[in-house]
C-alpha positions in Angstrom: 113.9 147.1 100.1 114.7 144.1 102.2 115.8 140.8 100.7 112.6 139.1 101.9 110.5 141.8 100.2 112.5 141.4 97.0 111.9 137.6 97.0 108.2 138.2 97.6 108.0 140.7 94.8 109.9 138.4 92.5 107.4 135.6 93.3 104.5 138.0 92.7 105.9 139.0 89.3 106.5 135.4 88.3 102.9 134.5 89.4 101.5 137.5 87.4 103.5 136.4 84.4 102.1 132.9 84.6 98.5 134.3 84.8 99.1 136.8 82.0 100.3 134.2 79.6 98.0 131.2 79.7 99.8 129.5 76.9 102.6 128.5 79.4 102.1 125.0 80.7 100.7 124.8 84.2 102.5 122.4 86.5 100.4 119.5 87.6 99.2 119.8 91.2 101.4 118.0 93.7 100.0 114.6 94.7 99.6 114.0 98.4 102.1 111.3 99.6 99.8 109.9 102.3 97.9 107.4 100.1 101.1 105.9 98.9 102.4 105.2 102.4 99.3 104.2 104.4 98.1 100.7 104.7 95.6 99.4 102.1 92.0 99.2 103.1 92.2 95.5 102.4 95.6 93.7 102.4 94.3 90.3 101.2 91.0 88.5 101.0 90.3 84.7 101.0 87.2 82.5 101.0 86.8 79.7 103.5 86.4 76.1 102.4 82.6 76.4 102.1 82.7 79.9 100.6 80.5 81.1 103.4 83.2 83.1 105.3 85.6 85.7 104.0 88.9 86.4 105.7 90.6 89.7 105.3 93.7 91.6 106.4 92.7 95.1 107.5 94.4 98.1 109.2 93.5 98.8 112.8 95.2 101.6 114.7 98.1 101.7 112.3 98.7 97.9 112.3 97.4 95.1 110.1 94.9 92.8 111.8 92.8 89.8 110.8 89.1 90.1 110.3 86.3 87.8 109.1 83.0 88.5 107.3 80.1 86.0 107.6 78.7 86.2 104.1 75.3 84.9 105.2 74.7 87.6 107.8 77.2 90.2 106.7 78.5 90.3 110.3 82.1 91.2 110.5 84.7 91.4 113.3 88.4 91.7 113.9 89.5 88.3 115.3 93.2 88.8 115.8 95.9 91.5 116.1 99.4 91.7 117.5 100.9 94.6 119.4 103.8 96.0 117.5 103.3 93.5 114.7 101.4 93.3 111.4 99.5 90.2 110.2 101.0 89.8 106.7 99.7 86.4 105.6 96.8 84.0 106.6 94.9 81.0 105.4 91.6 79.4 106.2 92.1 75.9 107.7 88.3 75.4 107.6 85.2 77.5 108.0 86.0 78.1 111.7 89.8 78.1 112.1 92.4 80.4 110.6 96.2 80.5 110.8 98.4 83.5 110.3 102.0 84.8 110.4 103.3 88.3 111.4 106.0 90.8 110.5 106.8 94.4 111.5 106.1 96.6 108.4 107.5 99.6 110.3 111.0 98.1 110.5 113.6 97.5 107.8 114.2 94.1 106.2 117.4 93.6 108.3 115.4 94.3 111.5 112.6 91.7 110.9 112.1 89.4 113.9 108.6 88.2 112.9 107.4 85.0 111.3 105.8 82.6 113.7 102.5 80.8 113.2 99.3 81.5 115.1 95.8 80.1 115.0 92.4 81.5 116.0 88.7 80.8 115.6 86.6 83.1 113.5 84.8 84.3 116.7 88.3 85.2 118.1 88.3 82.3 120.6 90.9 79.6 121.1 93.9 81.7 120.1 97.1 79.7 120.1 100.8 80.3 119.3 101.9 77.3 117.2 105.4 78.5 116.2 107.1 81.4 118.1 108.4 84.4 116.2 112.2 84.9 115.7 112.1 87.6 118.4 110.6 85.3 120.9 113.1 82.5 120.0 116.0 84.9 120.5 114.5 86.3 123.7 114.3 82.7 125.1 118.0 82.2 124.6 117.8 80.2 121.4 120.8 80.9 119.2 120.3 78.3 116.5 117.1 79.2 114.8 115.5 76.2 113.1 111.9 77.3 113.5 108.9 75.8 111.7 107.0 77.3 108.9 103.7 76.5 107.2 103.9 74.1 104.3 100.3 73.8 103.4 96.7 73.8 104.7 95.1 70.4 104.3 91.4 71.5 103.8 90.3 68.0 104.7 87.7 69.0 107.3 90.2 68.7 110.2 91.9 71.5 112.2 95.3 70.3 111.0 98.1 71.9 108.8 101.4 70.7 107.5 104.7 72.3 108.7 108.3 72.0 107.6 111.3 72.5 109.8 115.1 72.0 110.1 114.5 71.0 113.7 116.4 67.7 113.7 119.0 68.5 110.9 120.4 71.7 109.5 120.6 70.0 106.1 117.2 68.4 105.8 113.6 69.5 106.1 111.3 67.4 108.3 107.5 67.4 107.6 105.0 67.5 110.5 101.2 67.3 110.8 100.1 69.8 113.5 96.7 70.2 115.2 96.1 73.9 115.4 93.8 73.6 118.4 96.0 71.4 120.7 99.4 72.3 119.2 100.3 68.6 119.1 102.3 67.5 116.1 103.4 64.2 114.5 106.4 63.6 112.3 105.5 62.5 108.8 109.0 62.2 107.4 110.7 59.6 109.6 111.8 57.6 106.5 113.1 60.5 104.4 115.2 59.5 101.3 118.1 61.9 102.0 118.7 65.6 102.8 115.3 66.8 101.7 114.9 70.5 100.6 111.4 70.1 99.2 108.4 67.9 100.1 105.5 67.5 97.7 102.3 66.0 99.3 99.3 64.5 97.6 95.7 65.8 98.1 95.4 63.7 101.3 98.5 65.4 102.8 100.8 62.4 102.3 104.4 63.1 101.3 104.7 61.3 98.0 107.6 63.2 96.3 110.8 64.7 97.6 113.8 66.7 96.3 117.2 66.1 98.0 120.5 67.8 97.7 123.6 65.6 98.5 126.8 67.3 99.5 125.9 70.4 97.6 126.8 68.6 94.3 123.8 66.4 93.4 120.1 66.8 93.2 117.9 63.7 93.4 114.2 63.3 92.8 112.3 60.6 94.8 108.7 59.3 94.6 106.6 56.7 96.4 103.2 55.1 95.9 102.0 55.8 99.5 102.8 56.7 103.0 104.2 53.3 103.9 105.8 52.5 100.6 109.6 52.6 99.8 111.1 55.6 98.1 112.0 55.2 94.4 114.6 57.4 92.9 113.4 59.0 89.6 116.3 61.0 88.5 119.7 62.6 89.5 121.0 65.9 88.3 124.0 68.1 88.9 123.6 71.4 90.6 123.4 73.2 87.3 121.8 72.3 83.9 118.5 71.0 82.7 116.3 69.1 85.1 112.7 68.4 86.2 111.1 69.0 89.6 107.9 67.6 91.1 105.4 70.3 91.9 102.0 68.8 92.7 99.7 65.8 92.6 96.3 65.6 91.0 93.3 64.2 92.7 93.9 60.7 91.3 97.5 60.7 92.6 99.2 61.4 89.3 102.2 63.6 89.3 102.9 67.0 87.8 106.5 68.2 87.2 108.2 71.4 86.0 110.9 70.8 83.4 113.3 72.8 81.2 114.8 69.6 79.6 115.2 70.4 75.9 113.6 73.9 76.4 114.6 77.5 77.0 111.9 78.0 79.5 110.4 75.7 82.2 107.1 74.1 81.3 104.6 71.9 83.2 104.1 68.3 82.3 102.4 65.2 83.6 104.9 62.5 84.6 104.6 58.8 85.0 106.9 57.8 87.9 106.6 54.0 87.3 107.7 54.4 83.7 110.0 57.3 84.5 108.6 59.1 81.5 107.1 62.4 80.6 103.4 62.6 79.7 101.3 65.4 78.3 102.7 68.9 78.3 100.1 70.9 80.2 101.3 74.4 79.9 104.3 76.3 78.5 105.2 79.9 77.8 107.8 81.2 75.3 109.2 83.8 77.8 108.3 82.8 81.3 109.3 79.8 83.5 106.3 78.0 84.8 107.1 76.2 88.1 103.8 76.1 89.9 100.5 78.0 90.1 98.3 74.9 89.5 94.7 75.4 90.6 93.0 72.4 92.2 89.2 72.2 92.4 88.1 69.9 95.3 84.6 69.8 94.0 85.9 68.0 90.9 88.9 66.4 92.6 91.3 67.5 89.9 93.6 70.2 88.7 91.6 72.6 86.5 94.2 75.1 85.3 97.2 77.2 86.2 98.0 80.8 86.9 101.2 82.3 85.5 103.3 85.4 85.9 104.8 86.4 82.5 105.3 90.0 81.3 101.6 90.3 82.0 100.0 87.8 84.4 97.3 85.4 83.2 95.6 82.0 83.6 95.2 79.0 81.4 92.3 76.6 82.1 92.1 72.9 81.3 88.4 72.8 82.4 85.6 74.3 80.4 83.6 75.6 83.3 86.5 77.5 84.7 87.4 78.8 81.2 83.8 80.1 80.8 84.0 81.7 84.2 87.3 83.5 83.4 85.9 84.7 80.0 82.8 86.1 81.7 84.8 87.9 84.3 87.3 89.3 81.8 84.6 90.7 79.5 84.5 94.0 81.3 86.5 96.2 81.8 89.4 95.3 79.5 93.1 95.6 80.3 92.9 94.1 83.8 94.1 90.9 85.5 91.2 89.1 87.1 92.2 86.4 89.6 89.3 84.0 90.4 89.1 81.7 93.4 86.4 79.8 95.1 85.8 77.5 98.1 85.6 73.8 98.1 81.8 74.0 97.9 79.1 76.7 97.4 78.4 79.0 94.5 80.5 82.0 95.5 83.6 83.1 93.5 86.0 85.7 94.8 87.5 88.0 92.2 90.5 90.1 92.6 90.7 92.6 89.7 93.8 94.8 89.3 96.0 96.5 86.7 99.2 98.5 86.4 97.3 101.6 87.3 94.8 100.2 89.8 96.0 98.6 93.1 93.0 96.3 92.9 89.4 95.7 93.8 87.6 92.7 95.2 84.2 91.3 94.0 82.0 88.4 95.0 80.2 86.6 92.2 77.3 84.2 93.0 77.4 81.8 90.0 74.0 80.3 90.7 72.2 83.7 91.2 74.4 85.4 88.5 74.9 88.3 90.9 78.1 90.4 91.2 78.7 92.6 94.2 81.6 94.8 95.1 83.5 94.0 98.3 85.8 97.0 98.2 88.9 98.7 96.7 92.3 98.0 98.2 93.2 101.7 98.1 90.3 104.1 97.7 92.4 107.2 97.6 94.3 106.1 94.5 92.7 107.3 91.2 93.6 104.8 88.5 93.0 107.5 85.8 95.8 109.6 87.3 98.4 106.7 87.5 101.1 106.1 84.8 101.0 102.8 82.9 103.7 100.1 83.3 104.6 98.8 79.8 106.6 95.6 79.3 109.6 96.1 77.1 112.5 94.0 75.9 115.9 95.2 74.7 118.9 93.4 73.3 122.1 93.0 75.3 125.5 93.1 73.7 125.4 89.3 73.2 122.0 89.4 71.6 120.1 88.0 74.7 116.9 89.9 75.3 116.6 91.6 78.7 113.0 92.1 79.9 111.9 95.2 81.8 109.1 97.6 82.5 108.9 101.2 81.3 106.8 103.7 83.3 106.2 107.0 81.6 104.9 110.2 83.4 101.2 110.9 82.8 100.5 113.6 80.2 104.1 113.9 78.9 105.3 113.3 75.4 107.6 110.2 75.5 110.6 112.0 74.1 113.8 113.3 75.7 112.7 112.5 79.2 115.1 111.9 82.1 115.5 108.3 83.0 115.6 106.6 86.4 116.9 103.1 86.1 115.9 100.7 88.9 118.1 97.6 88.9 117.0 94.7 91.1 119.2 92.2 93.0 119.7 88.7 91.9 120.7 87.7 89.4 118.3 84.8 89.5 115.4 86.6 91.1 112.7 88.5 89.3 112.8 92.2 90.0 109.4 93.5 88.9 105.9 92.4 88.1 103.0 93.9 86.1 100.9 95.6 88.8 100.5 99.0 90.6 103.3 100.0 92.9 103.5 102.8 95.4 
């Protein structure tokens, strides 16, 4: 008998034995790897300023493109795509104009030559390159790369956005206002208070707060009352230790800061620059640093809450209407994170609902009509019921300090005497994992 025949016979005997003794555990069917490597059906969705248009990142011929959906007519179209590139982020400037940046998701991190900033109308007209990609800059013979990047979208009815750049100094960021149709830009930081590493603008797009770093030894915080006013120094800190940082302005021009002064974690406060005094503590978490995530409602012209990313993500609302909306959305099903967002007007609310076992699903809620409709799942091929859970855990280090982590256990296995794969992230100051589904 040949070796091949012996192997076949052995396989047959083993198979027969498995059938003859049903008490033996049957191995789980092998999962197809394809759903874990292919692009999601929806990469990201965002409502326009009026809530009448929905922007989406979608796969087209193996690359991510930008599409829009007119929610009044349900008409949809792909408005932009880049050969050999993927659109990885976008924002709605207004109901008609969008901006986006690109990367190459088929290349390694060290081979990325993307970035850039581009603009297009929702009917795919008036495409314009606003900032060239890194590859284009290198190809044009530019060896010192100080390219611009998007700072924020103004959402003031214009076609303008704010950009930051090290164009005039390798130590200090400049702030520009740029017209996405013409490409013309104007410098908004001519009177900068030092080597600025962070600009904070008010709700009218005026730079009102700045963080500077001087000779890599001191951090200074500055503030001013308006665009033509003089800068006032609020505080000075060393490069290490407790501090506060300006993070946003409210609709009335009041300032929010993030501070860890006298605390173990960073919390969000109101701050009075004229008195140089802390005001009301708006939000704090015992285990997570809160350094942003404020939600501004232009209909009410004020900050209404904040989203945070602790062991499990969540949202805290300072406004009763938003709190009721979140409570309604969270009612069913339980155990999910539901991110709610809306345009500057209109009754539509976009809901992104996800968990550690579900990549996420998008819904549209019409608040006035009390009607909820599904937009689609990010990854239809993923069955949440078959996915393992991701459990937040904490364990003590030798010095007693708690180390946070996530524990993922195989589905259908007793959590005992299992082999362990330890995934250690880089850092040490960066966060390595979050509570969500991962491929």
